[in-house]
C-alpha positions as CSV (number, residue, x, y, z in Angstrom):
1,M,-15.2,-9.6,-12.0
2,K,-19.0,-11.0,-11.1
3,K,-19.4,-11.2,-7.7
4,I,-20.3,-14.8,-6.9
5,I,-23.0,-14.1,-4.8
6,I,-24.7,-12.8,-8.0
7,I,-24.5,-16.3,-9.7
8,L,-25.1,-18.1,-6.2
9,V,-28.4,-16.6,-6.3
10,L,-29.2,-17.5,-9.9
11,L,-27.6,-21.1,-9.2
12,L,-30.2,-21.3,-5.7
13,S,-33.4,-20.2,-7.4
14,F,-33.8,-23.5,-9.9
15,G,-35.2,-25.4,-7.8
16,S,-37.1,-28.6,-8.5
17,C,-40.9,-28.4,-9.6
18,D,-43.8,-30.6,-8.2
19,D,-45.4,-32.4,-11.3
20,G,-48.3,-31.2,-12.0
21,F,-47.5,-27.6,-11.3
22,D,-45.2,-26.5,-13.6
23,E,-46.6,-23.9,-15.0
24,L,-47.7,-22.4,-11.7
25,N,-44.0,-22.5,-10.8
26,V,-43.0,-20.9,-14.1
27,N,-41.9,-17.0,-12.9
28,P,-42.1,-14.6,-16.2
29,S,-39.8,-12.5,-15.6
30,K,-36.6,-15.0,-15.0
31,P,-34.8,-16.7,-17.8
32,S,-35.4,-20.4,-18.1
33,Q,-32.1,-21.5,-17.8
34,I,-28.9,-19.4,-16.8
35,S,-26.6,-18.6,-19.6
36,P,-23.4,-20.9,-20.4
37,A,-21.3,-17.4,-19.5
38,N,-22.2,-16.7,-16.0
39,K,-22.1,-20.6,-15.1
40,L,-18.8,-21.2,-16.8
41,T,-17.6,-17.9,-14.6
42,Y,-19.0,-19.6,-11.0
43,I,-17.0,-23.0,-12.2
44,Q,-13.5,-20.9,-12.8
45,L,-13.6,-19.5,-9.1
46,Y,-15.0,-22.4,-7.8
47,T,-12.0,-24.4,-9.3
48,G,-9.9,-22.0,-7.5
49,G,-11.4,-23.2,-4.4
50,S,-14.3,-21.9,-2.6
51,N,-13.3,-21.8,1.2
52,Y,-9.7,-21.1,1.7
53,V,-9.6,-23.2,5.2
54,A,-10.6,-25.9,3.2
55,Y,-7.5,-24.4,0.3
56,L,-5.6,-24.3,4.2
57,F,-5.8,-28.1,5.1
58,W,-5.2,-30.2,2.0
59,N,-2.5,-27.7,0.4
60,M,-1.0,-25.4,2.1
61,I,-0.9,-28.2,5.1
62,H,-0.3,-30.9,3.6
63,L,0.9,-30.7,0.4
64,M,3.2,-28.4,0.1
65,P,5.1,-29.4,3.7
66,N,5.1,-33.3,2.0
67,V,7.1,-31.4,-0.9
68,Q,9.2,-29.8,1.4
69,Q,8.5,-26.3,0.1
70,L,6.6,-25.3,3.7
71,N,7.2,-26.2,6.9
72,N,4.0,-26.0,9.2
73,T,4.7,-24.9,12.7
74,H,1.0,-24.5,13.7
75,Y,0.0,-27.9,13.8
76,G,3.1,-30.1,14.6
77,P,4.3,-32.1,11.7
78,I,2.3,-34.7,12.7
79,F,-0.3,-32.9,10.8
80,N,0.6,-33.5,7.6
81,Y,0.3,-37.0,7.7
82,K,-3.4,-36.9,9.0
83,E,-6.1,-38.4,7.0
84,G,-9.1,-36.6,8.5
85,H,-8.4,-33.3,7.1
86,T,-7.9,-34.4,2.8
87,H,-11.7,-34.9,2.6
88,W,-11.8,-30.7,1.9
89,F,-11.0,-30.9,-1.3
90,F,-13.0,-33.8,-2.9
91,E,-16.0,-32.6,-1.0
92,E,-15.8,-29.1,-2.3
93,Q,-15.0,-29.6,-6.1
94,Y,-17.4,-32.3,-6.3
95,R,-20.2,-29.9,-4.3
96,T,-19.6,-26.7,-6.8
97,T,-17.3,-27.6,-9.8
98,V,-18.5,-31.0,-10.6
99,K,-21.5,-30.6,-10.6
100,N,-22.1,-27.5,-12.4
101,V,-19.8,-28.1,-15.1
102,V,-21.7,-31.7,-16.2
103,D,-24.9,-29.2,-15.9
104,L,-23.4,-26.8,-18.5
105,E,-21.9,-29.8,-20.3
106,A,-25.7,-31.0,-21.0
107,Q,-27.4,-27.6,-21.4
108,L,-24.7,-26.9,-24.4
109,M,-25.0,-30.8,-25.4
110,D,-28.5,-29.6,-25.9
111,S,-28.1,-25.9,-27.2
112,N,-29.4,-24.7,-30.9
113,E,-27.7,-21.5,-30.5
114,P,-24.7,-20.9,-33.3
115,T,-22.0,-21.0,-30.3
116,A,-23.0,-24.0,-28.4
117,A,-19.8,-26.4,-30.2
118,V,-17.0,-23.9,-29.1
119,D,-18.5,-23.3,-26.1
120,L,-18.9,-26.8,-25.3
121,A,-15.5,-27.3,-25.7
122,I,-14.3,-25.0,-23.6
123,A,-16.2,-25.8,-20.9
124,R,-15.6,-29.5,-21.6
125,I,-11.5,-28.0,-21.4
126,Q,-12.4,-26.4,-17.7
127,K,-14.1,-29.7,-16.9
128,V,-10.9,-32.0,-17.9
129,L,-9.0,-29.2,-15.9
130,I,-11.3,-30.2,-12.8
131,F,-11.1,-33.7,-12.6
132,S,-7.4,-34.4,-13.4
133,R,-6.5,-32.2,-10.4
134,L,-9.2,-34.7,-8.7
135,T,-8.1,-38.3,-9.9
136,D,-4.8,-37.4,-9.6
137,A,-5.4,-36.3,-5.4
138,Y,-7.3,-39.3,-5.1
139,G,-6.8,-42.4,-7.7
140,D,-10.1,-43.9,-8.6
141,I,-13.1,-41.2,-8.3
142,P,-16.5,-40.7,-9.7
143,Y,-16.8,-39.5,-13.1
144,S,-18.8,-40.8,-16.3
145,E,-21.8,-40.8,-13.2
146,A,-20.5,-37.6,-11.2
147,G,-22.8,-34.6,-11.2
148,K,-25.7,-36.2,-12.5
149,G,-28.0,-36.8,-9.6
150,F,-30.4,-34.0,-10.9
151,L,-30.0,-34.6,-14.5
152,E,-30.2,-38.5,-14.3
153,G,-30.8,-39.4,-10.8
154,I,-27.7,-40.8,-10.3
155,R,-27.4,-40.4,-6.7
156,F,-24.6,-42.8,-5.8
157,P,-21.8,-42.4,-8.7
158,K,-19.4,-45.5,-8.8
159,Y,-15.8,-44.9,-9.3
160,D,-14.0,-45.2,-12.6
161,K,-10.6,-46.7,-12.7
162,Q,-7.9,-43.9,-13.3
163,S,-6.9,-45.3,-16.6
164,D,-10.2,-44.7,-18.1
165,I,-10.5,-41.6,-16.4
166,Y,-7.4,-40.6,-18.1
167,A,-8.2,-42.1,-21.6
168,D,-11.3,-40.2,-21.5
169,M,-10.0,-37.1,-20.9
170,L,-7.1,-37.1,-23.6
171,T,-9.6,-37.6,-26.1
172,T,-11.9,-35.1,-24.8
173,L,-8.7,-33.0,-25.2
174,E,-8.1,-33.9,-28.3
175,N,-11.5,-33.4,-29.7
176,S,-12.1,-29.9,-28.2
177,A,-8.8,-28.8,-29.5
178,A,-10.0,-29.8,-33.0
179,T,-13.4,-28.0,-32.4
180,L,-11.3,-25.0,-31.4
181,N,-9.4,-25.3,-34.7
182,T,-12.1,-25.1,-36.9
183,G,-13.0,-21.7,-35.7
184,G,-16.7,-20.3,-34.6
185,D,-17.2,-18.0,-31.8
186,N,-18.1,-18.5,-28.3
187,S,-20.5,-16.9,-26.2
188,Y,-18.2,-16.1,-23.0
189,G,-16.7,-13.1,-23.7
190,S,-15.5,-11.1,-20.3
191,A,-17.0,-13.8,-18.3
192,D,-14.6,-16.5,-19.3
193,L,-11.7,-15.8,-16.2
194,L,-9.9,-17.5,-18.4
195,Y,-8.9,-16.2,-21.8
196,A,-12.0,-13.7,-21.8
197,G,-13.4,-16.3,-24.8
198,D,-10.0,-16.2,-26.6
199,N,-9.7,-19.5,-28.5
200,T,-6.8,-19.9,-29.6
201,K,-5.3,-19.7,-26.0
202,W,-7.8,-22.1,-25.0
203,K,-6.8,-24.6,-27.6
204,K,-3.5,-24.3,-26.5
205,F,-4.2,-25.1,-23.0
206,A,-6.1,-28.2,-24.4
207,N,-2.7,-28.9,-25.8
208,S,-0.7,-28.3,-23.0
209,L,-3.2,-30.2,-20.7
210,M,-2.8,-33.2,-22.9
211,L,1.2,-33.0,-22.8
212,R,0.7,-32.8,-19.0
213,L,-1.3,-36.2,-19.1
214,A,0.8,-37.5,-21.3
215,M,3.2,-37.0,-19.0
216,R,1.9,-38.5,-15.9
217,M,1.8,-42.1,-17.7
218,V,5.9,-42.3,-18.7
219,K,6.1,-45.1,-16.2
220,V,3.1,-47.0,-16.7
221,D,2.7,-46.6,-19.9
222,P,5.5,-45.5,-22.0
223,T,4.4,-46.1,-25.5
224,A,1.1,-44.2,-25.0
225,A,2.8,-41.2,-23.2
226,Q,4.8,-40.1,-26.1
227,N,2.1,-40.6,-28.1
228,W,-0.3,-38.1,-26.1
229,A,2.8,-36.0,-25.8
230,T,3.5,-36.1,-30.0
231,K,0.1,-35.2,-30.6
232,A,0.0,-32.6,-27.8
233,I,3.1,-30.6,-29.4
234,T,2.1,-31.1,-32.8
235,G,-1.1,-29.3,-31.9
236,G,0.4,-26.5,-30.5
237,V,0.9,-25.5,-26.6
238,M,1.4,-23.0,-24.7
239,E,4.5,-20.8,-26.8
240,S,4.9,-17.4,-24.0
241,N,3.6,-16.4,-20.2
242,D,0.8,-14.7,-22.7
243,D,-0.6,-17.9,-22.4
244,I,-0.3,-18.8,-18.8
245,A,-4.0,-20.3,-17.8
246,F,-4.7,-18.5,-14.3
247,T,-7.4,-17.0,-12.2
248,Q,-7.0,-13.4,-11.4
249,Y,-8.8,-12.2,-8.1
250,E,-10.4,-9.5,-5.9
251,N,-8.4,-7.4,-3.6
252,S,-10.3,-7.9,-0.3
253,A,-8.8,-9.2,2.6
254,N,-12.7,-9.6,4.3
255,D,-13.0,-12.1,1.4
256,G,-13.2,-15.7,2.5
257,G,-14.5,-17.3,-0.5
258,P,-13.8,-17.6,-4.3
259,N,-13.1,-13.8,-5.2
260,V,-9.9,-13.4,-3.1
261,N,-6.6,-15.8,-3.8
262,P,-7.0,-18.9,-1.8
263,L,-3.2,-18.9,-1.0
264,T,-3.2,-15.5,-0.2
265,K,-5.5,-15.9,2.4
266,C,-4.3,-19.3,3.6
267,F,-0.7,-17.4,4.1
268,T,-2.0,-14.5,5.5
269,S,-4.2,-16.4,8.0
270,R,-1.5,-18.4,9.1
271,A,1.4,-16.5,8.6
272,Q,2.5,-14.9,12.0
273,N,5.3,-17.4,13.6
274,Q,3.4,-20.6,11.4
275,V,4.4,-20.9,8.2
276,K,7.9,-21.1,7.2
277,I,9.9,-22.0,4.3
278,S,11.2,-25.2,4.3
279,K,14.8,-25.4,4.2
280,T,15.2,-28.3,1.8
281,F,13.5,-25.1,-0.5
282,M,15.8,-22.2,1.0
283,D,19.1,-24.0,0.5
284,F,18.0,-25.3,-3.4
285,M,17.5,-21.2,-4.0
286,K,20.2,-20.0,-1.9
287,T,23.2,-22.5,-2.9
288,R,22.0,-21.3,-6.5
289,N,21.5,-17.6,-5.7
290,D,18.5,-17.7,-7.2
291,P,16.6,-14.2,-7.7
292,R,13.3,-15.6,-6.8
293,V,13.6,-15.5,-3.5
294,S,13.1,-11.9,-3.1
295,V,9.5,-12.6,-4.5
296,L,9.1,-16.0,-2.5
297,C,10.9,-15.8,0.5
298,S,11.4,-13.0,3.6
299,T,12.1,-12.5,7.0
300,V,9.1,-11.5,8.8
301,D,10.2,-8.1,8.9
302,G,10.2,-7.5,5.1
303,N,14.3,-8.2,5.2
304,T,15.4,-9.8,1.8
305,D,19.0,-9.7,2.1
306,F,19.9,-13.0,0.5
307,A,22.9,-13.8,3.2
308,L,20.2,-13.6,6.5
309,Q,17.8,-16.3,4.3
310,F,17.4,-19.5,5.8
311,G,14.7,-22.5,6.3
312,Q,13.7,-24.7,8.9
313,D,14.5,-28.2,8.4
314,I,11.8,-30.3,7.9
315,N,13.0,-33.0,11.3
316,D,14.4,-29.5,13.2
317,A,13.8,-30.7,17.1
318,T,12.1,-27.8,17.9
319,R,10.1,-27.7,14.8
320,G,7.2,-27.7,17.3
321,D,8.2,-25.0,18.9
322,A,6.7,-21.4,16.4
323,N,9.0,-18.9,17.8
324,S,11.9,-21.1,17.8
325,K,13.7,-19.8,14.2
326,P,13.0,-16.6,12.7
327,N,10.1,-16.8,10.0
328,I,11.0,-17.2,6.7
329,N,7.7,-16.3,4.9
330,I,5.7,-15.5,2.2
331,F,7.2,-11.8,1.1
332,G,4.6,-9.9,2.5
333,G,5.5,-6.2,1.3
334,S,5.5,-6.8,-2.5
335,G,5.1,-10.4,-3.8
336,I,2.1,-13.3,-3.9
337,V,0.8,-12.5,-0.5
338,I,-1.7,-10.3,-2.1
339,Y,-5.3,-10.4,-2.2
340,D,-6.0,-10.3,-5.7
341,A,-2.9,-11.7,-6.9
342,P,-3.6,-14.7,-9.7
343,F,-4.2,-18.2,-9.3
344,F,-1.8,-20.3,-11.8
345,F,-3.4,-23.5,-13.3
346,Q,-1.2,-24.5,-15.5
347,T,2.2,-21.8,-16.6
348,Y,4.4,-21.5,-20.2
349,A,7.2,-22.6,-17.4
350,E,5.9,-25.8,-17.1
351,V,5.1,-26.6,-20.7
352,E,8.6,-25.7,-21.1
353,F,9.8,-28.2,-18.8
354,M,7.4,-30.8,-20.2
355,L,8.9,-30.2,-23.7
356,A,12.7,-30.5,-22.7
357,E,11.7,-34.3,-20.9
358,A,10.0,-34.9,-23.9
359,A,12.7,-34.1,-26.6
360,E,15.2,-36.0,-23.7
361,R,13.1,-39.2,-23.4
362,W,12.0,-39.1,-27.1
363,G,13.8,-36.6,-29.0
364,L,10.6,-34.7,-29.4
365,A,10.0,-30.8,-29.4
366,G,13.0,-30.4,-31.6
367,G,15.3,-32.3,-29.8
368,N,16.9,-29.7,-27.8
369,V,17.0,-30.3,-24.3
370,E,18.9,-27.3,-23.0
371,D,16.7,-24.7,-25.4
372,H,13.9,-25.7,-23.6
373,Y,15.5,-25.9,-20.2
374,N,16.5,-22.4,-20.2
375,A,13.2,-21.3,-21.7
376,G,11.6,-22.7,-18.5
377,V,13.6,-21.1,-16.0
378,R,13.3,-17.8,-17.7
379,A,9.7,-18.3,-17.9
380,A,9.3,-19.0,-14.3
381,M,11.2,-15.9,-13.5
382,G,9.3,-14.2,-15.8
383,Y,5.5,-15.0,-14.8
384,L,6.3,-13.6,-11.4
385,S,5.6,-10.5,-12.7
386,M,2.2,-11.0,-13.1
387,Y,1.7,-10.6,-9.4
388,G,2.0,-6.9,-9.5
389,H,2.9,-4.5,-6.8
390,G,6.5,-4.2,-7.8
391,V,7.5,-7.9,-8.5
392,E,10.0,-8.3,-11.2
393,I,12.8,-10.3,-11.9
394,T,15.4,-8.7,-15.0
395,S,16.8,-10.5,-18.1
396,A,19.9,-9.8,-16.6
397,Q,18.9,-11.6,-13.6
398,M,18.1,-14.3,-15.7
399,D,21.4,-14.8,-17.6
400,S,23.1,-14.2,-14.7
401,Y,21.3,-17.2,-13.2
402,L,21.6,-19.8,-15.7
403,T,25.4,-18.3,-16.6
404,A,25.8,-19.3,-13.1
405,N,23.9,-22.3,-12.9
406,P,24.1,-24.2,-16.5
407,F,22.4,-27.1,-17.9
408,I,24.4,-30.3,-17.4
409,A,23.1,-32.9,-20.2
410,A,23.9,-36.0,-17.6
411,D,22.1,-34.8,-14.9
412,A,19.1,-33.6,-17.2
413,L,15.7,-35.4,-15.7
414,K,16.7,-34.3,-12.2
415,M,17.5,-30.6,-13.6
416,I,14.3,-29.9,-15.4
417,N,12.2,-31.5,-12.1
418,E,13.7,-29.7,-10.0
419,Q,13.4,-26.6,-11.8
420,Y,9.6,-27.7,-12.3
421,W,9.4,-28.2,-8.0
422,V,10.6,-24.2,-8.2
423,A,8.2,-23.2,-10.9
424,T,5.1,-24.9,-9.2
425,F,5.2,-23.0,-5.9
426,G,2.1,-22.3,-4.2
427,N,0.2,-25.1,-6.6
428,G,1.0,-28.3,-4.2
429,L,-1.1,-30.7,-6.3
430,E,0.8,-30.3,-9.5
431,T,4.3,-30.0,-7.5
432,Y,3.2,-33.0,-5.2
433,S,1.9,-34.6,-8.8
434,N,4.6,-34.1,-10.6
435,W,7.2,-35.2,-7.6
436,K,5.3,-38.7,-7.4
437,R,5.8,-39.3,-11.3
438,S,9.3,-38.0,-11.8
439,G,11.1,-39.0,-8.6
440,F,12.9,-35.2,-8.7
441,P,13.6,-33.6,-6.1
442,E,14.6,-35.9,-3.9
443,L,12.8,-35.3,-0.6
444,I,13.1,-36.9,2.7
445,P,9.6,-37.4,4.9
446,F,9.1,-36.3,8.5
447,D,10.3,-38.5,11.5
448,I,6.5,-38.7,12.4
449,A,6.4,-40.7,9.0
450,A,8.7,-44.0,10.5
451,T,5.3,-44.7,12.5
452,L,2.3,-43.2,10.4
453,T,3.4,-44.2,6.8
454,E,6.4,-46.8,7.2
455,G,8.7,-43.6,6.7
456,K,7.3,-42.6,3.4
457,I,6.3,-39.7,2.2
458,P,2.2,-40.1,1.5
459,R,1.2,-41.0,-2.0
460,R,-2.5,-39.8,-2.4
461,F,-5.3,-38.3,-0.4
462,V,-7.4,-40.9,0.8
463,Y,-11.2,-41.4,0.6
464,P,-13.4,-39.1,2.6
465,G,-15.2,-40.4,5.3
466,S,-18.8,-38.5,3.8
467,E,-18.3,-41.3,0.9
468,K,-17.7,-43.9,3.2
469,L,-20.8,-43.3,4.7
470,N,-22.9,-42.2,2.3
471,N,-21.7,-44.3,-0.9
472,P,-20.1,-47.3,0.9
473,D,-20.6,-50.0,-1.8
474,N,-19.2,-47.6,-4.3
475,V,-16.4,-46.5,-1.8
476,E,-15.7,-50.2,-1.2
477,A,-15.8,-51.4,-4.6
478,A,-13.2,-48.9,-5.4
479,T,-10.9,-49.9,-2.7
480,I,-10.8,-53.2,-3.9
481,Q,-10.5,-51.9,-7.5
482,Q,-7.6,-49.4,-6.6
483,G,-6.1,-51.9,-4.1
484,G,-6.8,-50.1,-1.1
485,D,-7.1,-46.7,0.6
486,G,-4.2,-45.5,2.3
487,L,-1.9,-43.1,2.1
488,L,0.7,-44.8,0.4
489,T,-2.0,-46.6,-1.8
490,R,-0.2,-45.6,-5.2
491,M,-2.4,-44.9,-7.9
492,W,-2.8,-46.2,-11.8
493,W,0.1,-43.9,-13.0
494,D,2.0,-43.7,-9.8
495,V,4.1,-46.7,-10.6
496,E,7.3,-47.7,-8.4
């Protein structure tokens, strides 16, 4: 993997030139433009997060406790409802990935290289991944004018409606998948950290993202949701764990930036007596004798004896005392707390659960709900081996789990989305978004929420204070357009 510092040096080397001094400022030993491959590497690394502290605040201290996967004791539960730290995600992504992916898109649109069309299709799929995460966190966001400060002089971008953003993202994915389907080479190769330049896998990813966005709309526009889900499935989605979209990181404990897994860095920085598995999450696995507990959780001394496992109740009166309970932690010996652990943007397991729901709702994907559900459970257990370091759940364990916990047709949507909740552990934003969309699992808020959010779990992140200071007119317009800027303000697809 290329060290990010190399790319940063390259990026910083391109400043604006004063009029009339263009020729004097040209350095013949440097390229006139950074290669698309190097730009893509940078963008993909930063999509996962450039700073573990930022990721810690918005994912591990806010979202994962909100969906009752973790119970953080360092700041106390009130921190999960504090608005002032959810700005990190917005500011980091617009500063890094957004402006660079928009620049890459513009460069490829002007390129005469034979690989430009395919390169552009891949860049646009990556762009949809970035913006879909942002809009699912905040709702209406800068989109059509975002990242164009240098290219077009737009310093104060407008906030587009989420419905318009979704429409454009879905069309972009459809067009990009069609381009990839026609064949042709790309210039990325090994610089592509997700798929090493494999067009077939990028096409599957485009359709899988399309399916994700389609399922987001099941309540607000069920007809469009079904139509787009049909297109995604017909186009070809992920077919195995070999198709997972992930970034593989480096093993460097001293790196606080984008070269190490941001989730790992969070857990190791807050692990000792501060991060505990929520009782809601632990009880779900305990009552089902789930073999994933040996990968995701253990006592602080590494004990994986299932009988000793328990989590801390989200409303435990002693939750503020970090030492009040034995720590149930992310497995530190050979599990997901590894610096070079992969970070997963979308997994085959998620796709199978969405196929199961599409089969249940509309009879799509062959109409066999149970088969897709079972495939999703197996995939969710199987992909954990990608963490390496001896992590493996055997086929026999998967068989035993499904035998002991059989699919119940009458509870299809509940069971599908509860398993989605477990399968997306670590990707707090996706877990949170799917919980809001589906309503499963059934969760309870912290007691303190009674005074901060009317006893309810937040529905979104609020806009950053920096935006309200630097882009006040557009933020105000967006607040009116969206119907508010509070933790309980519901975005377009998040209808009751």
